[in-house]
Each structure stands twice: as C-alpha cells, then as structure tokens.
N, CA, C, O and the ligand as a Tripos MOL2 file, in Angstrom:
@<TRIPOS>MOLECULE
protein
  297   295    75     0     0
PROTEIN
NO_CHARGES

@<TRIPOS>ATOM
      1 N          10.0390  -17.0370   -1.2250 N.3       1 MET1
      2 CA          9.2100  -15.8510   -0.9670 C.3       1 MET1
      3 C           9.1630  -14.9640   -2.2100 C.2       1 MET1
      4 O          10.2000  -14.5500   -2.7290 O.2       1 MET1
      5 N           7.9920  -14.6880   -2.6640 N.am      2 GLU2
      6 CA          7.8560  -13.8410   -3.8430 C.3       2 GLU2
      7 C           8.0520  -12.3720   -3.4910 C.2       2 GLU2
      8 O           7.9580  -11.9590   -2.3350 O.2       2 GLU2
      9 N           8.3220  -11.6200   -4.5180 N.am      3 HIS3
     10 CA          8.5690  -10.1950   -4.2890 C.3       3 HIS3
     11 C           7.2950   -9.3970   -4.4820 C.2       3 HIS3
     12 O           6.9080   -9.0790   -5.6070 O.2       3 HIS3
     13 N           6.6510   -9.0780   -3.3750 N.am      4 ILE4
     14 CA          5.4170   -8.3020   -3.4980 C.3       4 ILE4
     15 C           5.7090   -6.8870   -3.9550 C.2       4 ILE4
     16 O           4.8080   -6.1650   -4.3810 O.2       4 ILE4
     17 N           6.9770   -6.4900   -3.8650 N.am      5 HIS5
     18 CA          7.3170   -5.1300   -4.2760 C.3       5 HIS5
     19 C           7.3960   -4.9890   -5.7910 C.2       5 HIS5
     20 O           7.6220   -3.8960   -6.3110 O.2       5 HIS5
     21 N           7.2070   -6.1060   -6.4970 N.am      6 ASP6
     22 CA          7.1650   -6.0300   -7.9540 C.3       6 ASP6
     23 C           5.8000   -5.5890   -8.4640 C.2       6 ASP6
     24 O           5.6480   -5.2850   -9.6470 O.2       6 ASP6
     25 N           4.8220   -5.5520   -7.5930 N.am      7 ILE7
     26 CA          3.4800   -5.1590   -7.9880 C.3       7 ILE7
     27 C           3.4900   -3.6940   -8.4370 C.2       7 ILE7
     28 O           4.0110   -2.8170   -7.7480 O.2       7 ILE7
     29 N           2.9050   -3.4600   -9.6000 N.am      8 ALA8
     30 CA          2.9280   -2.1100  -10.1720 C.3       8 ALA8
     31 C           2.0360   -1.1510   -9.4000 C.2       8 ALA8
     32 O           0.8700   -1.4450   -9.1390 O.2       8 ALA8
     33 N           2.5860   -0.0180   -9.0410 N.am      9 LEU9
     34 CA          1.8310    1.0110   -8.3370 C.3       9 LEU9
     35 C           1.8210    2.2770   -9.1820 C.2       9 LEU9
     36 O           2.8460    2.6940   -9.7210 O.2       9 LEU9
     37 N           0.6500    2.8730   -9.2850 N.am     10 GLN10
     38 CA          0.5690    4.1300  -10.0150 C.3      10 GLN10
     39 C           0.9810    5.2710   -9.1020 C.2      10 GLN10
     40 O           1.2460    5.0820   -7.9150 O.2      10 GLN10
     41 N           1.0280    6.4600   -9.6890 N.am     11 ASP11
     42 CA          1.3640    7.6260   -8.8830 C.3      11 ASP11
     43 C           0.2430    7.9200   -7.8920 C.2      11 ASP11
     44 O          -0.8870    7.4650   -8.0630 O.2      11 ASP11
     45 N           0.5650    8.6730   -6.8720 N.am     12 CYS12
     46 CA         -0.4100    9.0260   -5.8380 C.3      12 CYS12
     47 C          -1.6480    9.6820   -6.4540 C.2      12 CYS12
     48 O          -1.5220   10.6260   -7.2340 O.2      12 CYS12
     49 N          -2.8380    9.1930   -6.1120 N.am     13 PRO13
     50 CA         -4.0680    9.7750   -6.6730 C.3      13 PRO13
     51 C          -4.3290   11.1990   -6.1620 C.2      13 PRO13
     52 O          -5.1020   11.9400   -6.7690 O.2      13 PRO13
     53 N          -3.7030   11.5750   -5.0730 N.am     14 LEU14
     54 CA         -3.9100   12.9180   -4.5080 C.3      14 LEU14
     55 C          -2.8800   13.9250   -4.9900 C.2      14 LEU14
     56 O          -3.2320   15.0340   -5.3920 O.2      14 LEU14
     57 N          -1.6000   13.5430   -4.9520 N.am     15 CYS15
     58 CA         -0.5700   14.5340   -5.2630 C.3      15 CYS15
     59 C           0.3410   14.1420   -6.4240 C.2      15 CYS15
     60 O           1.1920   14.9310   -6.8370 O.2      15 CYS15
     61 N           0.1700   12.9190   -6.9600 N.am     16 GLY16
     62 CA          1.0210   12.4920   -8.0690 C.3      16 GLY16
     63 C           2.3930   12.0260   -7.6270 C.2      16 GLY16
     64 O           3.2780   11.8040   -8.4530 O.2      16 GLY16
     65 N           2.5700   11.8770   -6.3110 N.am     17 GLY17
     66 CA          3.8560   11.4300   -5.7700 C.3      17 GLY17
     67 C           4.0450    9.9280   -5.9170 C.2      17 GLY17
     68 O           3.2580    9.2390   -6.5660 O.2      17 GLY17
     69 N           5.1050    9.4480   -5.2990 N.am     18 THR18
     70 CA          5.4620    8.0330   -5.4110 C.3      18 THR18
     71 C           4.8140    7.2090   -4.3040 C.2      18 THR18
     72 O           4.9460    7.5180   -3.1200 O.2      18 THR18
     73 N           4.1200    6.1690   -4.7060 N.am     19 GLY19
     74 CA          3.5250    5.2600   -3.7220 C.3      19 GLY19
     75 C           4.4360    4.0770   -3.4870 C.2      19 GLY19
     76 O           5.0210    3.5380   -4.4260 O.2      19 GLY19
     77 N           4.5580    3.6710   -2.2310 N.am     20 ILE20
     78 CA          5.3450    2.4790   -1.9380 C.3      20 ILE20
     79 C           4.5310    1.5080   -1.0890 C.2      20 ILE20
     80 O           3.7020    1.8890   -0.2620 O.2      20 ILE20
     81 N           4.8100    0.2530   -1.3370 N.am     21 LEU21
     82 CA          4.1570   -0.7960   -0.5690 C.3      21 LEU21
     83 C           4.9020   -0.9620    0.7530 C.2      21 LEU21
     84 O           6.1080   -1.2100    0.7770 O.2      21 LEU21
     85 N           4.1720   -0.8240    1.8320 N.am     22 GLU22
     86 CA          4.7810   -0.9240    3.1590 C.3      22 GLU22
     87 C           4.2920   -2.1750    3.8660 C.2      22 GLU22
     88 O           3.1510   -2.6020    3.6930 O.2      22 GLU22
     89 N           5.1700   -2.7500    4.6600 N.am     23 GLU23
     90 CA          4.7660   -3.8700    5.4970 C.3      23 GLU23
     91 C           5.0800   -3.5020    6.9250 C.2      23 GLU23
     92 O           6.1160   -2.9050    7.2160 O.2      23 GLU23
     93 N           4.1770   -3.8640    7.8100 N.am     24 GLU24
     94 CA          4.3510   -3.4890    9.1960 C.3      24 GLU24
     95 C           4.1700   -4.7100   10.0870 C.2      24 GLU24
     96 O           3.1720   -5.4240    9.9890 O.2      24 GLU24
     97 N           5.1310   -4.9350   10.9400 N.am     25 GLY25
     98 CA          5.0120   -5.9980   11.9370 C.3      25 GLY25
     99 C           4.9360   -7.4080   11.3730 C.2      25 GLY25
    100 O           4.6320   -8.3550   12.0980 O.2      25 GLY25
    101 N           5.2150   -7.5510   10.0610 N.am     26 GLY26
    102 CA          5.1680   -8.8860    9.4820 C.3      26 GLY26
    103 C           3.7640   -9.4290    9.2800 C.2      26 GLY26
    104 O           3.5920  -10.6180    9.0120 O.2      26 GLY26
    105 N           2.7640   -8.5760    9.4040 N.am     27 TRP27
    106 CA          1.3980   -9.0860    9.2040 C.3      27 TRP27
    107 C           0.4400   -8.0520    8.6250 C.2      27 TRP27
    108 O          -0.7490   -8.3300    8.4640 O.2      27 TRP27
    109 N           0.9490   -6.8550    8.3080 N.am     28 LEU28
    110 CA          0.0980   -5.8170    7.7250 C.3      28 LEU28
    111 C           0.7330   -5.2880    6.4470 C.2      28 LEU28
    112 O           1.9510   -5.1200    6.3780 O.2      28 LEU28
    113 N          -0.0790   -5.0290    5.4490 N.am     29 VAL29
    114 CA          0.4220   -4.3510    4.2550 C.3      29 VAL29
    115 C          -0.4810   -3.1690    3.9230 C.2      29 VAL29
    116 O          -1.6840   -3.1910    4.1830 O.2      29 VAL29
    117 N           0.1140   -2.1580    3.3560 N.am     30 TYR30
    118 CA         -0.6320   -1.0100    2.8600 C.3      30 TYR30
    119 C           0.2740   -0.2610    1.8990 C.2      30 TYR30
    120 O           1.4760   -0.5170    1.8330 O.2      30 TYR30
    121 N          -0.3180    0.6710    1.1520 N.am     31 VAL31
    122 CA          0.4750    1.5120    0.2580 C.3      31 VAL31
    123 C           0.4280    2.9280    0.7930 C.2      31 VAL31
    124 O          -0.6360    3.4360    1.1490 O.2      31 VAL31
    125 N           1.5790    3.5560    0.8450 N.am     32 GLN32
    126 CA          1.6410    4.9210    1.3440 C.3      32 GLN32
    127 C           2.3750    5.8090    0.3510 C.2      32 GLN32
    128 O           3.3020    5.3760   -0.3330 O.2      32 GLN32
    129 N           1.9390    7.0620    0.2910 N.am     33 CYS33
    130 CA          2.5910    8.0430   -0.5700 C.3      33 CYS33
    131 C           3.7880    8.6410    0.1630 C.2      33 CYS33
    132 O           3.6730    9.0630    1.3140 O.2      33 CYS33
    133 N           4.9160    8.6730   -0.4990 N.am     34 LEU34
    134 CA          6.1230    9.2320    0.1120 C.3      34 LEU34
    135 C           6.0510   10.7490    0.2210 C.2      34 LEU34
    136 O           6.7550   11.3550    1.0280 O.2      34 LEU34
    137 N           5.2010   11.3530   -0.5910 N.am     35 ASP35
    138 CA          5.1540   12.8140   -0.6200 C.3      35 ASP35
    139 C           4.1070   13.4080    0.3180 C.2      35 ASP35
    140 O           4.4300   14.2630    1.1430 O.2      35 ASP35
    141 N           2.8560   12.9630    0.2000 N.am     36 CYS36
    142 CA          1.8120   13.5920    1.0250 C.3      36 CYS36
    143 C           1.4030   12.7330    2.2130 C.2      36 CYS36
    144 O           0.7040   13.2140    3.1050 O.2      36 CYS36
    145 N           1.8180   11.4870    2.2430 N.am     37 GLY37
    146 CA          1.5410   10.6470    3.4050 C.3      37 GLY37
    147 C           0.1820    9.9710    3.4050 C.2      37 GLY37
    148 O          -0.1700    9.2950    4.3710 O.2      37 GLY37
    149 N          -0.5890   10.1410    2.3370 N.am     38 CYS38
    150 CA         -1.8640    9.4370    2.3050 C.3      38 CYS38
    151 C          -1.5930    7.9450    2.1420 C.2      38 CYS38
    152 O          -0.5240    7.5530    1.6740 O.2      38 CYS38
    153 N          -2.5550    7.1200    2.5240 N.am     39 ARG39
    154 CA         -2.3310    5.6790    2.4760 C.3      39 ARG39
    155 C          -3.6290    4.9310    2.2560 C.2      39 ARG39
    156 O          -4.7190    5.4670    2.4560 O.2      39 ARG39
    157 N          -3.4930    3.7020    1.8460 N.am     40 THR40
    158 CA         -4.6700    2.8480    1.7090 C.3      40 THR40
    159 C          -5.0020    2.2770    3.0790 C.2      40 THR40
    160 O          -4.2310    2.4300    4.0260 O.2      40 THR40
    161 N          -6.1290    1.6310    3.1780 N.am     41 ALA41
    162 CA         -6.4580    0.8890    4.3940 C.3      41 ALA41
    163 C          -5.4060   -0.2150    4.5610 C.2      41 ALA41
    164 O          -4.8410   -0.7010    3.5820 O.2      41 ALA41
    165 N          -5.1580   -0.5920    5.7890 N.am     42 GLU42
    166 CA         -4.2110   -1.6740    6.0510 C.3      42 GLU42
    167 C          -4.9370   -3.0040    5.9630 C.2      42 GLU42
    168 O          -6.0810   -3.1370    6.3980 O.2      42 GLU42
    169 N          -4.2580   -3.9770    5.3960 N.am     43 LEU43
    170 CA         -4.8240   -5.3280    5.3650 C.3      43 LEU43
    171 C          -3.8840   -6.2750    6.0830 C.2      43 LEU43
    172 O          -2.6660   -6.2010    5.9170 O.2      43 LEU43
    173 N          -4.4490   -7.1590    6.8770 N.am     44 ALA44
    174 CA         -3.6470   -8.1160    7.6260 C.3      44 ALA44
    175 C          -3.5390   -9.4330    6.8650 C.2      44 ALA44
    176 O          -4.4580   -9.8320    6.1500 O.2      44 ALA44
    177 N          -2.4080  -10.0930    7.0330 N.am     45 TYR45
    178 CA         -2.2470  -11.4320    6.4550 C.3      45 TYR45
    179 C          -1.6540  -12.3570    7.5060 C.2      45 TYR45
    180 O          -1.0190  -11.9180    8.4650 O.2      45 TYR45
    181 N          -1.8730  -13.6220    7.3030 N.am     46 HIS46
    182 CA         -1.4270  -14.6070    8.2900 C.3      46 HIS46
    183 C          -0.5720  -15.6960    7.6620 C.2      46 HIS46
    184 O          -0.0290  -16.5500    8.3620 O.2      46 HIS46
    185 N          -0.4560  -15.6650    6.3500 N.am     47 ALA47
    186 CA          0.3240  -16.6870    5.6570 C.3      47 ALA47
    187 C           0.9000  -16.0720    4.3870 C.2      47 ALA47
    188 O           0.4480  -15.0250    3.9240 O.2      47 ALA47
    189 N           1.8920  -16.7360    3.8430 N.am     48 GLU48
    190 CA          2.5710  -16.2100    2.6640 C.3      48 GLU48
    191 C           1.6180  -16.0000    1.4790 C.2      48 GLU48
    192 O           1.7300  -15.0070    0.7610 O.2      48 GLU48
    193 N           0.6770  -16.9420    1.2770 N.am     49 GLU49
    194 CA         -0.2700  -16.8010    0.1610 C.3      49 GLU49
    195 C          -1.1550  -15.5800    0.3860 C.2      49 GLU49
    196 O          -1.4780  -14.8470   -0.5480 O.2      49 GLU49
    197 N          -1.5330  -15.3820    1.6260 N.am     50 GLU50
    198 CA         -2.3640  -14.2220    1.9520 C.3      50 GLU50
    199 C          -1.5860  -12.9290    1.7740 C.2      50 GLU50
    200 O          -2.1400  -11.9020    1.3830 O.2      50 GLU50
    201 N          -0.3030  -12.9970    2.0660 N.am     51 ARG51
    202 CA          0.5430  -11.8120    1.9310 C.3      51 ARG51
    203 C           0.5070  -11.3130    0.4870 C.2      51 ARG51
    204 O           0.3670  -10.1160    0.2360 O.2      51 ARG51
    205 N           0.6360  -12.2480   -0.4590 N.am     52 GLN52
    206 CA          0.5660  -11.8960   -1.8770 C.3      52 GLN52
    207 C          -0.7860  -11.2850   -2.2120 C.2      52 GLN52
    208 O          -0.8800  -10.2570   -2.8810 O.2      52 GLN52
    209 N          -1.8320  -11.9490   -1.7260 N.am     53 GLU53
    210 CA         -3.1880  -11.5490   -2.0430 C.3      53 GLU53
    211 C          -3.4860  -10.1590   -1.4750 C.2      53 GLU53
    212 O          -4.0510   -9.3040   -2.1580 O.2      53 GLU53
    213 N          -3.1010   -9.9520   -0.2340 N.am     54 MET54
    214 CA         -3.3650   -8.6710    0.4110 C.3      54 MET54
    215 C          -2.5330   -7.5560   -0.2180 C.2      54 MET54
    216 O          -2.9960   -6.4240   -0.3560 O.2      54 MET54
    217 N          -1.3110   -7.8870   -0.5930 N.am     55 ALA55
    218 CA         -0.4630   -6.8900   -1.2510 C.3      55 ALA55
    219 C          -1.0980   -6.4550   -2.5660 C.2      55 ALA55
    220 O          -1.0800   -5.2740   -2.9150 O.2      55 ALA55
    221 N          -1.6620   -7.4220   -3.2920 N.am     56 LYS56
    222 CA         -2.3240   -7.0870   -4.5560 C.3      56 LYS56
    223 C          -3.5640   -6.2490   -4.3010 C.2      56 LYS56
    224 O          -3.8680   -5.3300   -5.0620 O.2      56 LYS56
    225 N          -4.2800   -6.5660   -3.2280 N.am     57 LYS57
    226 CA         -5.4880   -5.8050   -2.9130 C.3      57 LYS57
    227 C          -5.1760   -4.3600   -2.5460 C.2      57 LYS57
    228 O          -5.8550   -3.4410   -3.0050 O.2      57 LYS57
    229 N          -4.1660   -4.1570   -1.7300 N.am     58 VAL58
    230 CA         -3.8550   -2.7640   -1.3680 C.3      58 VAL58
    231 C          -3.3190   -2.0050   -2.5810 C.2      58 VAL58
    232 O          -3.5620   -0.8080   -2.7360 O.2      58 VAL58
    233 N          -2.5770   -2.7290   -3.4480 N.am     59 ALA59
    234 CA         -2.0760   -2.0930   -4.6680 C.3      59 ALA59
    235 C          -3.2450   -1.6900   -5.5600 C.2      59 ALA59
    236 O          -3.2310   -0.6210   -6.1700 O.2      59 ALA59
    237 N          -4.2570   -2.5520   -5.6320 N.am     60 LEU60
    238 CA         -5.4310   -2.2500   -6.4490 C.3      60 LEU60
    239 C          -6.1860   -1.0550   -5.8650 C.2      60 LEU60
    240 O          -6.6080   -0.1640   -6.6030 O.2      60 LEU60
    241 N          -6.3540   -1.0370   -4.5570 N.am     61 SER61
    242 CA         -7.0190    0.0900   -3.8980 C.3      61 SER61
    243 C          -6.2990    1.3920   -4.2320 C.2      61 SER61
    244 O          -6.9110    2.4000   -4.5830 O.2      61 SER61
    245 N          -4.9880    1.3300   -4.1090 N.am     62 TRP62
    246 CA         -4.1530    2.4920   -4.4080 C.3      62 TRP62
    247 C          -4.3690    2.9390   -5.8480 C.2      62 TRP62
    248 O          -4.5970    4.1190   -6.1180 O.2      62 TRP62
    249 N          -4.2940    1.9800   -6.7700 N.am     63 ASN63
    250 CA         -4.4090    2.2990   -8.1910 C.3      63 ASN63
    251 C          -5.7960    2.8240   -8.5550 C.2      63 ASN63
    252 O          -5.9670    3.5040   -9.5660 O.2      63 ASN63
    253 N          -6.7850    2.5000   -7.7200 N.am     64 LEU64
    254 CA         -8.1430    3.0040   -7.9430 C.3      64 LEU64
    255 C          -8.3870    4.3140   -7.1960 C.2      64 LEU64
    256 O          -9.4600    4.9080   -7.3020 O.2      64 LEU64
    257 N          -7.3920    4.7530   -6.4460 N.am     65 GLY65
    258 CA         -7.5120    6.0260   -5.7460 C.3      65 GLY65
    259 C          -8.2310    5.9320   -4.4090 C.2      65 GLY65
    260 O          -8.6920    6.9440   -3.8820 O.2      65 GLY65
    261 N          -8.3320    4.7330   -3.8590 N.am     66 LYS66
    262 CA         -8.9890    4.5640   -2.5580 C.3      66 LYS66
    263 C          -7.9750    4.7710   -1.4430 C.2      66 LYS66
    264 O          -7.4080    3.8190   -0.9070 O.2      66 LYS66
    265 N          -7.7630    6.0250   -1.1100 N.am     67 VAL67
    266 CA         -6.7590    6.3480   -0.0910 C.3      67 VAL67
    267 C          -7.3510    7.2100    1.0130 C.2      67 VAL67
    268 O          -8.3790    7.8650    0.8390 O.2      67 VAL67
    269 N          -6.6820    7.1900    2.1320 N.am     68 ILE68
    270 CA         -7.0720    7.9620    3.3050 C.3      68 ILE68
    271 C          -5.9610    8.9800    3.5370 C.2      68 ILE68
    272 O          -4.7800    8.6320    3.5290 O.2      68 ILE68
    273 N          -6.3380   10.2180    3.7410 N.am     69 TYR69
    274 CA         -5.3130   11.2030    4.0380 C.3      69 TYR69
    275 C          -5.3080   11.4720    5.5260 C.2      69 TYR69
    276 O          -6.2810   11.9820    6.0810 O.2      69 TYR69
    277 N          -4.2160   11.1300    6.1630 N.am     70 THR70
    278 CA         -4.1480   11.2590    7.6250 C.3      70 THR70
    279 C          -3.3080   12.4630    8.0340 C.2      70 THR70
    280 O          -3.1070   12.7090    9.2240 O.2      70 THR70
    281 N          -2.8280   13.1970    7.0690 N.am     71 GLY71
    282 CA         -2.0300   14.3740    7.3860 C.3      71 GLY71
    283 C          -0.5450   14.0440    7.4220 C.2      71 GLY71
    284 O          -0.1560   12.8960    7.6380 O.2      71 GLY71
    285 N           0.2750   15.0600    7.2090 N.am     72 PRO72
    286 CA          1.7240   14.8460    7.2040 C.3      72 PRO72
    287 C           2.2550   14.4490    8.5850 C.2      72 PRO72
    288 O           1.7010   14.8400    9.6130 O.2      72 PRO72
    289 N           3.3130   13.6820    8.5890 N.am     73 GLY73
    290 CA          3.9580   13.3360    9.8380 C.3      73 GLY73
    291 C           3.2160   12.3220   10.6780 C.2      73 GLY73
    292 O           3.4890   12.1820   11.8700 O.2      73 GLY73
    293 N           2.2820   11.6150   10.0740 N.am     74 ASP74
    294 CA          1.5480   10.6070   10.8330 C.3      74 ASP74
    295 C           2.4370    9.4060   11.1190 C.2      74 ASP74
    296 O           1.9950    8.4460   11.7510 O.2      74 ASP74
    297 ZN          0.5510   11.8410   -2.3360 Zn       75 ZN75
@<TRIPOS>BOND
     1     1     2 1
     2     2     3 1
     3     3     4 2
     4     3     5 am
     5     5     6 1
     6     6     7 1
     7     7     8 2
     8     7     9 am
     9     9    10 1
    10    10    11 1
    11    11    12 2
    12    11    13 am
    13    13    14 1
    14    14    15 1
    15    15    16 2
    16    15    17 am
    17    17    18 1
    18    18    19 1
    19    19    20 2
    20    19    21 am
    21    21    22 1
    22    22    23 1
    23    23    24 2
    24    23    25 am
    25    25    26 1
    26    26    27 1
    27    27    28 2
    28    27    29 am
    29    29    30 1
    30    30    31 1
    31    31    32 2
    32    31    33 am
    33    33    34 1
    34    34    35 1
    35    35    36 2
    36    35    37 am
    37    37    38 1
    38    38    39 1
    39    39    40 2
    40    39    41 am
    41    41    42 1
    42    42    43 1
    43    43    44 2
    44    43    45 am
    45    45    46 1
    46    46    47 1
    47    47    48 2
    48    47    49 am
    49    49    50 1
    50    50    51 1
    51    51    52 2
    52    51    53 am
    53    53    54 1
    54    54    55 1
    55    55    56 2
    56    55    57 am
    57    57    58 1
    58    58    59 1
    59    59    60 2
    60    59    61 am
    61    61    62 1
    62    62    63 1
    63    63    64 2
    64    63    65 am
    65    65    66 1
    66    66    67 1
    67    67    68 2
    68    67    69 am
    69    69    70 1
    70    70    71 1
    71    71    72 2
    72    71    73 am
    73    73    74 1
    74    74    75 1
    75    75    76 2
    76    75    77 am
    77    77    78 1
    78    78    79 1
    79    79    80 2
    80    79    81 am
    81    81    82 1
    82    82    83 1
    83    83    84 2
    84    83    85 am
    85    85    86 1
    86    86    87 1
    87    87    88 2
    88    87    89 am
    89    89    90 1
    90    90    91 1
    91    91    92 2
    92    91    93 am
    93    93    94 1
    94    94    95 1
    95    95    96 2
    96    95    97 am
    97    97    98 1
    98    98    99 1
    99    99   100 2
   100    99   101 am
   101   101   102 1
   102   102   103 1
   103   103   104 2
   104   103   105 am
   105   105   106 1
   106   106   107 1
   107   107   108 2
   108   107   109 am
   109   109   110 1
   110   110   111 1
   111   111   112 2
   112   111   113 am
   113   113   114 1
   114   114   115 1
   115   115   116 2
   116   115   117 am
   117   117   118 1
   118   118   119 1
   119   119   120 2
   120   119   121 am
   121   121   122 1
   122   122   123 1
   123   123   124 2
   124   123   125 am
   125   125   126 1
   126   126   127 1
   127   127   128 2
   128   127   129 am
   129   129   130 1
   130   130   131 1
   131   131   132 2
   132   131   133 am
   133   133   134 1
   134   134   135 1
   135   135   136 2
   136   135   137 am
   137   137   138 1
   138   138   139 1
   139   139   140 2
   140   139   141 am
   141   141   142 1
   142   142   143 1
   143   143   144 2
   144   143   145 am
   145   145   146 1
   146   146   147 1
   147   147   148 2
   148   147   149 am
   149   149   150 1
   150   150   151 1
   151   151   152 2
   152   151   153 am
   153   153   154 1
   154   154   155 1
   155   155   156 2
   156   155   157 am
   157   157   158 1
   158   158   159 1
   159   159   160 2
   160   159   161 am
   161   161   162 1
   162   162   163 1
   163   163   164 2
   164   163   165 am
   165   165   166 1
   166   166   167 1
   167   167   168 2
   168   167   169 am
   169   169   170 1
   170   170   171 1
   171   171   172 2
   172   171   173 am
   173   173   174 1
   174   174   175 1
   175   175   176 2
   176   175   177 am
   177   177   178 1
   178   178   179 1
   179   179   180 2
   180   179   181 am
   181   181   182 1
   182   182   183 1
   183   183   184 2
   184   183   185 am
   185   185   186 1
   186   186   187 1
   187   187   188 2
   188   187   189 am
   189   189   190 1
   190   190   191 1
   191   191   192 2
   192   191   193 am
   193   193   194 1
   194   194   195 1
   195   195   196 2
   196   195   197 am
   197   197   198 1
   198   198   199 1
   199   199   200 2
   200   199   201 am
   201   201   202 1
   202   202   203 1
   203   203   204 2
   204   203   205 am
   205   205   206 1
   206   206   207 1
   207   207   208 2
   208   207   209 am
   209   209   210 1
   210   210   211 1
   211   211   212 2
   212   211   213 am
   213   213   214 1
   214   214   215 1
   215   215   216 2
   216   215   217 am
   217   217   218 1
   218   218   219 1
   219   219   220 2
   220   219   221 am
   221   221   222 1
   222   222   223 1
   223   223   224 2
   224   223   225 am
   225   225   226 1
   226   226   227 1
   227   227   228 2
   228   227   229 am
   229   229   230 1
   230   230   231 1
   231   231   232 2
   232   231   233 am
   233   233   234 1
   234   234   235 1
   235   235   236 2
   236   235   237 am
   237   237   238 1
   238   238   239 1
   239   239   240 2
   240   239   241 am
   241   241   242 1
   242   242   243 1
   243   243   244 2
   244   243   245 am
   245   245   246 1
   246   246   247 1
   247   247   248 2
   248   247   249 am
   249   249   250 1
   250   250   251 1
   251   251   252 2
   252   251   253 am
   253   253   254 1
   254   254   255 1
   255   255   256 2
   256   255   257 am
   257   257   258 1
   258   258   259 1
   259   259   260 2
   260   259   261 am
   261   261   262 1
   262   262   263 1
   263   263   264 2
   264   263   265 am
   265   265   266 1
   266   266   267 1
   267   267   268 2
   268   267   269 am
   269   269   270 1
   270   270   271 1
   271   271   272 2
   272   271   273 am
   273   273   274 1
   274   274   275 1
   275   275   276 2
   276   275   277 am
   277   277   278 1
   278   278   279 1
   279   279   280 2
   280   279   281 am
   281   281   282 1
   282   282   283 1
   283   283   284 2
   284   283   285 am
   285   285   286 1
   286   286   287 1
   287   287   288 2
   288   287   289 am
   289   289   290 1
   290   290   291 1
   291   291   292 2
   292   291   293 am
   293   293   294 1
   294   294   295 1
   295   295   296 2
@<TRIPOS>SUBSTRUCTURE
     1 MET1         2 RESIDUE 1 A MET
     2 GLU2         6 RESIDUE 1 A GLU
     3 HIS3        10 RESIDUE 1 A HIS
     4 ILE4        14 RESIDUE 1 A ILE
     5 HIS5        18 RESIDUE 1 A HIS
     6 ASP6        22 RESIDUE 1 A ASP
     7 ILE7        26 RESIDUE 1 A ILE
     8 ALA8        30 RESIDUE 1 A ALA
     9 LEU9        34 RESIDUE 1 A LEU
    10 GLN10       38 RESIDUE 1 A GLN
    11 ASP11       42 RESIDUE 1 A ASP
    12 CYS12       46 RESIDUE 1 A CYS
    13 PRO13       50 RESIDUE 1 A PRO
    14 LEU14       54 RESIDUE 1 A LEU
    15 CYS15       58 RESIDUE 1 A CYS
    16 GLY16       62 RESIDUE 1 A GLY
    17 GLY17       66 RESIDUE 1 A GLY
    18 THR18       70 RESIDUE 1 A THR
    19 GLY19       74 RESIDUE 1 A GLY
    20 ILE20       78 RESIDUE 1 A ILE
    21 LEU21       82 RESIDUE 1 A LEU
    22 GLU22       86 RESIDUE 1 A GLU
    23 GLU23       90 RESIDUE 1 A GLU
    24 GLU24       94 RESIDUE 1 A GLU
    25 GLY25       98 RESIDUE 1 A GLY
    26 GLY26      102 RESIDUE 1 A GLY
    27 TRP27      106 RESIDUE 1 A TRP
    28 LEU28      110 RESIDUE 1 A LEU
    29 VAL29      114 RESIDUE 1 A VAL
    30 TYR30      118 RESIDUE 1 A TYR
    31 VAL31      122 RESIDUE 1 A VAL
    32 GLN32      126 RESIDUE 1 A GLN
    33 CYS33      130 RESIDUE 1 A CYS
    34 LEU34      134 RESIDUE 1 A LEU
    35 ASP35      138 RESIDUE 1 A ASP
    36 CYS36      142 RESIDUE 1 A CYS
    37 GLY37      146 RESIDUE 1 A GLY
    38 CYS38      150 RESIDUE 1 A CYS
    39 ARG39      154 RESIDUE 1 A ARG
    40 THR40      158 RESIDUE 1 A THR
    41 ALA41      162 RESIDUE 1 A ALA
    42 GLU42      166 RESIDUE 1 A GLU
    43 LEU43      170 RESIDUE 1 A LEU
    44 ALA44      174 RESIDUE 1 A ALA
    45 TYR45      178 RESIDUE 1 A TYR
    46 HIS46      182 RESIDUE 1 A HIS
    47 ALA47      186 RESIDUE 1 A ALA
    48 GLU48      190 RESIDUE 1 A GLU
    49 GLU49      194 RESIDUE 1 A GLU
    50 GLU50      198 RESIDUE 1 A GLU
    51 ARG51      202 RESIDUE 1 A ARG
    52 GLN52      206 RESIDUE 1 A GLN
    53 GLU53      210 RESIDUE 1 A GLU
    54 MET54      214 RESIDUE 1 A MET
    55 ALA55      218 RESIDUE 1 A ALA
    56 LYS56      222 RESIDUE 1 A LYS
    57 LYS57      226 RESIDUE 1 A LYS
    58 VAL58      230 RESIDUE 1 A VAL
    59 ALA59      234 RESIDUE 1 A ALA
    60 LEU60      238 RESIDUE 1 A LEU
    61 SER61      242 RESIDUE 1 A SER
    62 TRP62      246 RESIDUE 1 A TRP
    63 ASN63      250 RESIDUE 1 A ASN
    64 LEU64      254 RESIDUE 1 A LEU
    65 GLY65      258 RESIDUE 1 A GLY
    66 LYS66      262 RESIDUE 1 A LYS
    67 VAL67      266 RESIDUE 1 A VAL
    68 ILE68      270 RESIDUE 1 A ILE
    69 TYR69      274 RESIDUE 1 A TYR
    70 THR70      278 RESIDUE 1 A THR
    71 GLY71      282 RESIDUE 1 A GLY
    72 PRO72      286 RESIDUE 1 A PRO
    73 GLY73      290 RESIDUE 1 A GLY
    74 ASP74      294 RESIDUE 1 A ASP
    75 ZN75       297 GROUP 0 **** ****
C-alpha cells in the first residue's frame, strides 16, 4: 500500500492553515483544513489504484484552491 499522505499539500487557500488528506469509511478521500474547516469535494474510490488517483485529484483541487467552506464544527 502506497502512502497517499506523501502527496504534497499547499497551505489552505482560504486561511493559510494546514491542509490534511482525510479518508473516510475506507472509500472516500478529501482534503480538509485543520484551522478553518474548509474542504475539497469528496471523491470515492473502490480499489487501491483508484485510491491513489483520487487522493491526487483531491490534492490537486486543494492546491488549486477549489474548496468548500462548510463552517466551523462541521
Ligand atoms: Zn483554512
């Protein structure tokens, strides 16, 4: 299993905070800001190869500033 957490993430496009790659339920990946809570769209994967691909896609979205702000405490 490769380390998708090695993918480079820039600072939060909204607040400059730290973005982390999150995985949910073993089939969803997204990037979320630890400071303001904004996040990228979630992408689903069904296989290990897809997991890598989707992780790269959400990282790219994040790095391009394509985030959704859902408010603190979401
Ligand atoms: Zn932020």
